[in-house]
C-alpha positions in Angstrom: 91.3 119.0 90.0 93.5 117.5 88.5 95.2 114.7 90.4 98.7 113.6 91.1 100.5 110.5 90.7 103.7 109.6 91.8 106.2 106.7 90.9 109.5 106.3 92.8 111.7 103.3 91.6 115.0 102.4 91.8 117.0 100.4 89.3 120.7 98.4 89.1 120.5 96.8 86.0 117.5 98.6 83.8 114.8 95.9 84.2 113.1 97.6 87.4 113.6 100.6 85.0 111.8 98.8 82.2 108.8 98.0 84.6 108.4 101.6 85.8 108.7 102.8 82.1 105.8 100.3 81.4 104.1 101.6 84.6 104.4 105.2 83.4 103.1 104.7 80.0 100.2 103.4 81.1 99.5 105.9 83.8 100.4 108.3 81.1 96.9 107.4 79.5 95.4 109.7 76.8 92.3 109.3 78.5 93.0 110.0 81.6 93.6 113.6 83.1 95.9 112.6 85.7 99.2 114.3 86.4 102.2 111.9 86.5 105.5 112.0 87.6 108.4 109.1 87.7 111.2 109.9 90.0 114.4 107.6 90.9 114.2 106.9 94.5 117.1 109.0 95.2 115.6 111.8 93.6 112.2 111.8 95.6 111.7 113.7 98.6 108.7 114.8 101.3 107.6 117.2 99.0 107.1 115.0 96.1 105.6 112.3 98.6 103.0 115.1 99.8 102.4 116.2 96.1 101.1 112.7 95.4 97.1 111.4 95.9 98.6 107.9 94.7 102.0 106.4 94.7 103.8 103.2 92.7 106.9 101.9 94.3 109.0 99.8 91.9 112.3 98.3 93.4 114.7 95.2 92.3 114.8 92.4 95.3 118.3 92.6 96.5 119.3 89.7 99.3 115.6 89.2 99.9 115.0 92.7 100.7 113.6 96.3 99.2 116.9 97.9 97.2 118.3 100.5 99.5 117.8 103.5 97.7 113.7 102.6 98.1 114.7 102.2 101.8 116.7 105.3 101.9 113.3 107.6 100.6 111.1 105.8 103.4 114.2 107.2 105.9 114.0 110.4 104.9 110.5 110.7 104.2 108.8 108.6 107.0 108.9 111.3 110.2 108.3 114.6 108.2 105.1 112.8 106.4 103.8 111.3 109.6 99.9 112.5 109.7 99.8 113.9 106.3 99.6 111.5 103.7 97.4 108.9 105.7 95.4 106.3 103.3 97.3 106.9 100.6 96.9 104.6 98.0 99.8 102.7 96.6 101.0 99.7 94.7 104.1 98.0 93.9 106.2 96.6 91.1 108.8 94.4 91.8 111.9 92.9 89.6 113.0 89.9 91.7 115.8 87.0 91.4 113.6 84.8 93.0 110.2 85.2 94.5 110.1 88.8 95.4 108.5 88.4 98.6 111.0 89.7 101.2 110.9 92.9 99.5 107.2 92.8 99.4 107.4 92.0 102.9 109.9 94.7 103.8 107.6 97.7 101.6 104.2 96.1 103.1 105.8 96.4 106.6 107.5 100.1 106.7 104.4 101.5 104.1 102.0 100.2 107.4 103.3 103.3 109.4 102.9 106.0 107.4 100.1 104.2 107.1 99.4 104.1 103.3 96.7 101.9 101.6 97.7 99.0 99.6 94.9 98.8 96.4 96.0 96.5 93.8 98.0 93.2 93.9 101.7 93.6 93.3 103.3 93.3 90.4 106.3 91.0 90.5 108.6 89.7 87.9 110.4 86.4 88.4 114.0 85.7 86.7 113.8 86.9 83.5 111.8 89.8 82.0 109.0 88.9 79.9 106.6 90.6 78.0 103.3 90.0 79.9 105.1 91.5 83.1 105.4 94.6 81.3 102.0 94.5 79.8 101.2 94.1 83.7 103.3 97.1 84.0 101.0 99.1 82.0 97.9 97.7 83.1 99.1 98.6 86.9 100.0 101.9 86.0 96.6 102.7 84.0 94.7 101.1 87.1 96.2 103.8 89.5 95.9 106.5 87.5 92.3 105.8 86.8 91.2 105.0 90.2 92.9 108.3 91.4 91.2 110.6 88.0 87.8 108.7 89.5 87.9 109.3 93.3 87.9 105.4 93.9 90.5 105.1 96.6 
């Protein structure tokens, strides 16, 4: 049976979109048999979350926190998902003006309640979005997809 990978992100200025596109590109690798969906946080809901065998979250850092749109996704799905997504593997990409630590901390705090399982270190872009970050995002997507396909998580 084919496994499913869900990428949920929010972007204000387009840089987080570039990161999410790179994550999708890596996850949608020709040699990996995983269905990949990429949705804006405002469009993602419980149905997509329950569909997923793995989750990648992307957000800009806003005032040292995740985006309001990603927080809204958590607000809309937390209680309805209770007891249905325990151990779901996840990882994170953050486009930060500062260090991204506050956004990462807020995400980790919330997903602990689902509870999801973090399976890869986050990719955090600090300042100007560089090519090496885009490459790291591709690797993040490929690693998640391959791990899900092979039952590593």
